[in-house]
Every structure is written in C-alpha cells, then in structure tokens.
C-alpha beads as a LAMMPS data file, in Angstrom:
LAMMPS data file: protein, C-alpha beads

96 atoms
95 bonds

1 atom types
1 bond types

-500.0 500.0 xlo xhi
-500.0 500.0 ylo yhi
-500.0 500.0 zlo zhi

Masses

1 110.0

Atoms # bond

1 1 1 -15.204 -59.891 6.545
2 1 1 -11.496 -58.952 6.008
3 1 1 -8.514 -60.615 7.453
4 1 1 -7.076 -58.580 10.345
5 1 1 -3.717 -58.536 8.632
6 1 1 -5.222 -56.993 5.527
7 1 1 -7.105 -54.487 7.563
8 1 1 -3.948 -53.461 9.423
9 1 1 -2.000 -53.137 6.015
10 1 1 -5.038 -51.066 4.663
11 1 1 -4.868 -48.773 7.664
12 1 1 -1.128 -48.316 7.272
13 1 1 -1.436 -47.619 3.499
14 1 1 -4.296 -45.179 4.244
15 1 1 -2.208 -43.565 6.838
16 1 1 0.759 -43.279 4.471
17 1 1 -1.423 -41.883 1.746
18 1 1 -2.957 -39.505 4.230
19 1 1 0.513 -38.320 5.394
20 1 1 1.573 -38.070 1.743
21 1 1 -1.562 -36.113 0.865
22 1 1 -1.128 -33.883 3.846
23 1 1 2.492 -33.195 2.933
24 1 1 1.484 -32.483 -0.645
25 1 1 -1.170 -29.999 0.435
26 1 1 1.251 -28.319 2.844
27 1 1 3.893 -28.028 0.087
28 1 1 1.206 -26.539 -2.311
29 1 1 0.063 -24.111 0.297
30 1 1 3.747 -23.097 0.943
31 1 1 4.422 -22.652 -2.750
32 1 1 1.166 -20.821 -3.168
33 1 1 1.770 -18.565 -0.160
34 1 1 5.192 -17.750 -1.424
35 1 1 3.874 -16.953 -4.885
36 1 1 1.072 -14.762 -3.358
37 1 1 3.742 -12.861 -1.219
38 1 1 5.863 -12.291 -4.309
39 1 1 2.895 -11.227 -6.367
40 1 1 1.903 -8.815 -3.610
41 1 1 5.279 -7.264 -3.661
42 1 1 5.378 -7.091 -7.452
43 1 1 2.044 -5.358 -7.388
44 1 1 3.431 -2.885 -4.962
45 1 1 6.548 -2.291 -7.022
46 1 1 4.489 -1.653 -10.247
47 1 1 1.580 0.143 -8.655
48 1 1 0.826 3.548 -10.029
49 1 1 3.169 5.954 -8.195
50 1 1 1.850 9.332 -6.969
51 1 1 2.582 12.141 -9.365
52 1 1 5.845 14.010 -8.673
53 1 1 6.027 17.798 -7.815
54 1 1 5.016 20.123 -10.576
55 1 1 4.490 23.914 -11.025
56 1 1 1.197 25.377 -10.156
57 1 1 -0.910 26.422 -12.966
58 1 1 -2.296 30.046 -13.068
59 1 1 -5.714 28.895 -11.924
60 1 1 -4.411 27.208 -8.923
61 1 1 -2.099 30.097 -8.089
62 1 1 -5.130 32.530 -8.315
63 1 1 -7.277 30.366 -6.056
64 1 1 -4.476 30.029 -3.509
65 1 1 -3.041 33.532 -3.602
66 1 1 -5.996 35.827 -3.862
67 1 1 -5.979 39.585 -3.052
68 1 1 -9.210 39.209 -1.018
69 1 1 -7.745 36.690 1.382
70 1 1 -6.842 38.058 4.786
71 1 1 -3.895 35.740 5.705
72 1 1 -0.177 35.876 5.241
73 1 1 1.021 38.279 2.505
74 1 1 3.214 36.305 0.108
75 1 1 4.590 38.615 -2.569
76 1 1 4.702 41.886 -0.537
77 1 1 1.876 43.374 -2.540
78 1 1 -1.223 41.534 -3.428
79 1 1 -0.935 37.802 -3.095
80 1 1 -2.366 36.585 0.215
81 1 1 -3.123 33.182 1.705
82 1 1 -6.306 32.398 3.463
83 1 1 -6.288 32.275 7.207
84 1 1 -6.530 28.422 7.096
85 1 1 -3.618 28.191 4.750
86 1 1 -1.597 30.772 6.623
87 1 1 -1.602 28.610 9.756
88 1 1 -1.160 25.262 7.980
89 1 1 2.271 24.200 6.869
90 1 1 3.800 27.627 6.711
91 1 1 7.176 28.836 7.717
92 1 1 8.110 32.498 7.642
93 1 1 11.994 33.122 7.268
94 1 1 12.981 36.831 7.158
95 1 1 15.773 39.098 8.203
96 1 1 15.304 41.083 11.333

Bonds

1 1 1 2
2 1 2 3
3 1 3 4
4 1 4 5
5 1 5 6
6 1 6 7
7 1 7 8
8 1 8 9
9 1 9 10
10 1 10 11
11 1 11 12
12 1 12 13
13 1 13 14
14 1 14 15
15 1 15 16
16 1 16 17
17 1 17 18
18 1 18 19
19 1 19 20
20 1 20 21
21 1 21 22
22 1 22 23
23 1 23 24
24 1 24 25
25 1 25 26
26 1 26 27
27 1 27 28
28 1 28 29
29 1 29 30
30 1 30 31
31 1 31 32
32 1 32 33
33 1 33 34
34 1 34 35
35 1 35 36
36 1 36 37
37 1 37 38
38 1 38 39
39 1 39 40
40 1 40 41
41 1 41 42
42 1 42 43
43 1 43 44
44 1 44 45
45 1 45 46
46 1 46 47
47 1 47 48
48 1 48 49
49 1 49 50
50 1 50 51
51 1 51 52
52 1 52 53
53 1 53 54
54 1 54 55
55 1 55 56
56 1 56 57
57 1 57 58
58 1 58 59
59 1 59 60
60 1 60 61
61 1 61 62
62 1 62 63
63 1 63 64
64 1 64 65
65 1 65 66
66 1 66 67
67 1 67 68
68 1 68 69
69 1 69 70
70 1 70 71
71 1 71 72
72 1 72 73
73 1 73 74
74 1 74 75
75 1 75 76
76 1 76 77
77 1 77 78
78 1 78 79
79 1 79 80
80 1 80 81
81 1 81 82
82 1 82 83
83 1 83 84
84 1 84 85
85 1 85 86
86 1 86 87
87 1 87 88
88 1 88 89
89 1 89 90
90 1 90 91
91 1 91 92
92 1 92 93
93 1 93 94
94 1 94 95
95 1 95 96
C-alpha cells in the first residue's frame, strides 16, 4: 500500500513525535511536581500554628488544683494535684 521509504519516514517521524511528547510530559510532570512540593511547603508555612502559652483561667485552675485531690500539695495549704497529675510531668525542687 505505502512505499517502504514513506513507511520508514512515518515511523521515524512518529518516533520523534513520541520522543518529543514523552519529553514534554516528563517536563510537565517535573514542573508540576516542583510546584506541588512548593505548594506543600507554603501550606506548612502558613498552616494554623498552635496557640502559644497563656495563663490559666480560674476555672482551669480550680479543676487542676482542688482541695479534695490527694496528690502533690502545690501552694502549701489547699491546692493539690490529683494522683495522676502528680506523677505526670512534675518536678519538685526544694531546699533540704
């Protein structure tokens, strides 16, 4: 049907177009991948940050340091921690 020379040329052109198309797709993916990575880091940079330290309000203080708790005495008089909070993240520093 087709001349063998024309078929060979069509194969070469098809191969070159295929290579060009593959190169374009890889370049697109590389650009897209780079953009996705930068978008991810920008999201991390502007993501909502955790709240900073603050003073405890009276209700939180009352719940944490209650006279009926049986744990560590905090103020020397009435404010005590619960047993669970006494043994979790506590350091007692005192003169001996």
